[in-house]
C-alpha positions as CSV (number, residue, x, y, z in Angstrom):
1,M,44.3,-18.7,23.6
2,K,40.8,-17.2,23.9
3,A,38.9,-16.4,20.7
4,L,36.0,-13.9,20.7
5,V,33.5,-14.1,17.8
6,A,31.0,-11.4,17.1
7,I,27.7,-12.5,15.5
8,K,24.6,-10.7,14.3
9,R,20.9,-11.6,13.9
10,V,19.7,-10.8,10.4
11,V,16.9,-11.7,8.0
12,D,17.7,-15.1,6.6
13,Y,19.5,-14.9,3.3
14,N,16.9,-17.0,1.6
15,V,14.1,-14.5,2.4
16,K,13.2,-11.8,-0.1
17,V,13.4,-8.6,1.9
18,R,10.5,-6.2,1.6
19,A,9.7,-2.7,2.9
20,N,6.9,-2.3,5.4
21,S,3.6,-0.6,4.6
22,D,4.8,3.0,5.4
23,N,8.2,2.5,3.8
24,S,9.9,3.4,7.1
25,D,11.9,0.3,7.5
26,V,12.3,-3.4,6.4
27,E,9.4,-5.7,7.2
28,L,10.5,-7.9,10.1
29,A,7.1,-9.3,11.3
30,N,6.8,-13.0,10.8
31,V,10.1,-13.1,8.9
32,K,12.7,-15.9,9.4
33,M,15.8,-14.6,11.1
34,S,19.2,-16.3,11.1
35,M,22.8,-15.8,12.0
36,N,24.6,-13.5,9.5
37,P,26.3,-15.9,7.0
38,F,29.7,-14.2,7.4
39,C,29.4,-14.4,11.1
40,E,28.7,-18.1,10.8
41,I,31.9,-18.5,8.8
42,A,33.8,-16.7,11.7
43,V,32.3,-19.1,14.2
44,E,33.3,-22.1,12.1
45,E,36.9,-20.8,11.8
46,A,37.1,-20.4,15.6
47,V,35.8,-24.0,16.1
48,R,38.4,-25.3,13.6
49,L,41.2,-23.5,15.4
50,K,40.0,-25.1,18.7
51,E,39.9,-28.5,17.1
52,K,43.6,-27.9,16.1
53,G,44.5,-27.1,19.7
54,V,45.3,-23.5,18.9
55,V,42.3,-22.0,20.7
56,S,41.3,-23.1,24.2
57,E,38.0,-21.1,24.6
58,I,35.5,-19.6,22.2
59,V,33.2,-16.8,23.4
60,T,30.5,-15.5,21.1
61,V,29.0,-12.1,21.5
62,S,25.9,-10.5,19.9
63,I,24.5,-7.0,20.3
64,G,20.8,-6.9,19.8
65,T,17.4,-7.7,21.2
66,Q,16.5,-10.6,23.5
67,Q,15.7,-12.7,20.4
68,S,19.4,-12.7,19.5
69,Q,19.8,-15.4,22.2
70,E,18.5,-17.8,19.4
71,Q,21.6,-17.1,17.3
72,L,23.9,-17.3,20.3
73,R,22.5,-20.7,21.2
74,T,23.2,-21.7,17.6
75,S,26.8,-20.7,18.0
76,L,27.0,-22.7,21.2
77,A,25.6,-25.7,19.3
78,L,28.3,-25.2,16.6
79,G,31.1,-25.4,19.2
80,A,31.4,-22.2,21.2
81,D,31.9,-22.5,24.9
82,R,29.9,-19.6,26.2
83,S,28.0,-16.5,25.0
84,I,27.4,-12.9,25.9
85,L,24.4,-10.9,24.8
86,V,24.6,-7.1,24.9
87,Q,20.9,-6.4,25.0
88,V,19.6,-3.3,23.2
89,D,16.2,-2.6,21.9
90,Q,17.1,-0.3,19.0
91,P,19.1,-0.7,15.8
92,L,22.7,0.3,16.2
93,E,25.2,2.0,13.9
94,P,28.5,0.3,13.2
95,L,30.4,2.7,15.6
96,A,28.0,1.9,18.5
97,V,28.4,-1.8,17.8
98,A,32.2,-1.4,17.8
99,K,32.1,0.4,21.1
100,C,30.0,-2.3,22.7
101,L,32.4,-5.0,21.4
102,K,35.4,-3.0,22.7
103,A,33.9,-2.9,26.2
104,V,33.4,-6.7,26.0
105,C,37.0,-7.2,24.8
106,D,38.3,-5.0,27.6
107,D,36.6,-7.3,30.0
108,E,37.3,-10.6,28.3
109,K,40.8,-9.8,26.9
110,P,40.6,-12.2,23.9
111,D,43.8,-13.0,21.9
112,L,41.9,-13.3,18.6
113,I,38.7,-11.5,17.6
114,L,36.8,-13.0,14.7
115,M,33.8,-11.5,12.9
116,G,32.1,-11.4,9.5
117,K,33.4,-8.9,7.0
118,Q,29.9,-7.4,6.8
119,A,26.3,-8.0,7.7
120,I,23.9,-8.8,4.9
121,D,21.3,-6.3,6.1
122,G,23.3,-3.1,6.3
123,D,26.3,-4.2,4.1
124,N,28.4,-1.5,5.9
125,N,31.6,-3.4,6.2
126,Q,32.8,-1.1,9.0
127,T,32.5,-2.7,12.4
128,G,35.7,-4.8,12.3
129,Q,37.8,-1.9,11.2
130,M,36.3,0.4,13.8
131,L,36.8,-2.2,16.5
132,A,40.5,-2.6,15.6
133,S,41.0,1.1,15.7
134,L,39.3,1.5,19.1
135,L,41.4,-1.4,20.5
136,G,44.6,-0.1,18.9
137,C,45.4,-3.6,17.6
138,A,46.2,-5.2,14.2
139,Q,43.5,-6.1,11.7
140,G,43.2,-8.4,8.8
141,T,40.1,-8.0,6.7
142,F,38.4,-10.2,4.0
143,A,40.3,-13.3,5.2
144,S,40.3,-16.3,2.9
145,D,42.8,-18.2,5.1
146,V,43.9,-17.9,8.7
147,T,46.9,-19.6,10.3
148,V,47.9,-19.0,13.9
149,E,51.4,-19.9,15.1
150,D,54.3,-18.5,17.2
151,G,52.1,-15.8,18.8
152,K,51.1,-14.4,15.4
153,V,48.2,-14.8,12.9
154,A,48.8,-15.0,9.2
155,V,45.9,-13.7,7.2
156,T,45.6,-14.3,3.5
157,R,43.2,-12.0,1.7
158,E,42.2,-11.5,-1.9
159,I,43.2,-8.2,-3.6
160,D,42.8,-7.0,-7.2
161,G,46.3,-8.3,-8.1
162,G,46.0,-11.7,-6.5
163,L,46.5,-12.8,-2.9
164,Q,48.1,-10.8,0.0
165,T,49.3,-12.4,3.2
166,L,49.6,-10.3,6.4
167,S,51.4,-11.3,9.6
168,L,49.6,-9.8,12.6
169,S,50.7,-9.6,16.2
170,L,48.1,-10.8,18.7
171,P,45.7,-9.6,19.8
172,A,44.2,-9.0,16.4
173,V,40.8,-8.5,14.6
174,V,40.2,-10.7,11.7
175,T,37.1,-10.4,9.4
176,S,36.0,-13.4,7.4
177,D,35.3,-13.7,3.7
178,L,33.1,-16.3,2.0
179,R,36.1,-18.4,0.9
180,L,37.5,-18.9,4.4
181,N,35.5,-22.1,5.0
182,K,32.2,-23.9,4.7
183,P,30.3,-23.8,8.0
184,R,29.1,-27.1,9.5
185,Y,25.6,-28.0,10.6
186,A,24.8,-28.3,14.3
187,S,24.1,-31.9,15.3
188,L,21.1,-32.7,17.5
189,P,23.3,-33.8,20.5
190,N,25.2,-30.5,20.3
191,I,21.9,-28.5,20.0
192,M,20.7,-30.2,23.2
193,K,24.1,-29.5,25.0
194,S,24.0,-25.8,24.0
195,K,20.9,-25.3,26.2
196,S,23.1,-25.8,29.3
197,K,26.0,-23.7,28.2
198,P,26.5,-20.3,29.9
199,L,24.8,-17.3,28.2
200,A,25.2,-14.0,30.1
201,T,23.2,-10.8,29.4
202,V,24.4,-7.3,29.9
203,N,23.1,-3.9,28.8
204,T,24.8,-0.8,27.4
205,D,24.2,1.1,30.7
206,E,26.3,-1.5,32.5
207,L,29.0,-1.1,29.9
208,G,28.8,2.7,30.0
209,I,28.5,3.0,26.2
210,D,27.0,5.9,24.3
211,I,24.8,4.3,21.5
212,S,23.0,7.4,20.4
213,P,22.6,7.5,16.6
214,R,24.5,9.9,14.4
215,T,22.4,9.4,11.4
216,K,18.6,9.2,10.8
217,Q,17.0,6.7,8.4
218,L,14.5,8.6,6.3
219,G,12.9,5.7,4.6
220,V,13.2,2.3,2.8
221,E,12.1,1.8,-0.8
222,P,12.3,-1.3,-3.0
223,P,14.3,-0.9,-6.2
224,A,12.4,0.1,-9.4
225,Q,11.0,-2.8,-11.3
226,R,12.8,-3.6,-14.5
227,Q,10.8,-3.3,-17.7
228,A,10.5,-6.3,-19.9
229,G,13.0,-6.6,-22.7
230,I,12.2,-6.7,-26.4
231,M,13.5,-8.7,-29.3
232,V,15.0,-6.7,-32.2
233,G,15.2,-7.8,-35.8
234,D,18.7,-6.8,-36.6
235,V,21.7,-4.7,-35.5
236,T,20.4,-1.6,-37.2
237,Q,17.2,-1.7,-35.2
238,L,19.2,-2.3,-32.0
239,V,21.4,0.7,-32.6
240,D,18.4,2.8,-33.4
241,K,16.6,1.9,-30.1
242,L,19.8,2.4,-28.1
243,K,20.3,5.8,-29.7
244,N,16.8,7.2,-29.8
245,E,14.9,5.4,-27.0
246,A,17.4,4.4,-24.4
247,K,19.7,7.3,-25.4
248,V,22.8,5.5,-24.1
249,I,24.7,6.1,-27.3
250,S,25.0,9.1,-29.6
């Protein structure tokens, strides 16, 4: 069984994101970049399935600039067998990403496609669903447990009323939630081995993909700073301020 894992290069989750000087976009100069945390969970799940003997090959794919090779090498150090970079020099909308992934899937023909439920930069939570629709295959989103057996994948996901388990026919798209697993750290020997693992590069022209944007980003602004709170002497004063100053009650 072949597993394909989609990963994305994003600003590290420990970094406080700031808008650039003209508020046109997020400041990326001299900012630490990492693999999207949800994508890292997807890579870990694929590696665990390989360790169980369920998956025979893991292929990681990223759509981004040349710098995305860094995150692909990280995935190779974590246990992936080879990587593919679809190189683009502009930000892509979820639909364009899904189209690129579909083209790769048409070529690779994976049995299981794993990816994070969302990226922490855009928080769109759309690519996995769009990819499943384009491929015409089953999908299981927000997975907290994944079991593959007898040619099917059982995906347990959290819903408002508790847990829901879906049985999906392969091929299928599965998006990972935080509770699926805890990613491992890449060991130094595996980091060294990753440098010799295959990493192919293609572009959207070779794939024949239309990546033209359908929306335009007008600007990026930081949230308004919260005002300092005040101490009130009693409930009467609190009610008065909520009614007359904050005007949240009448």
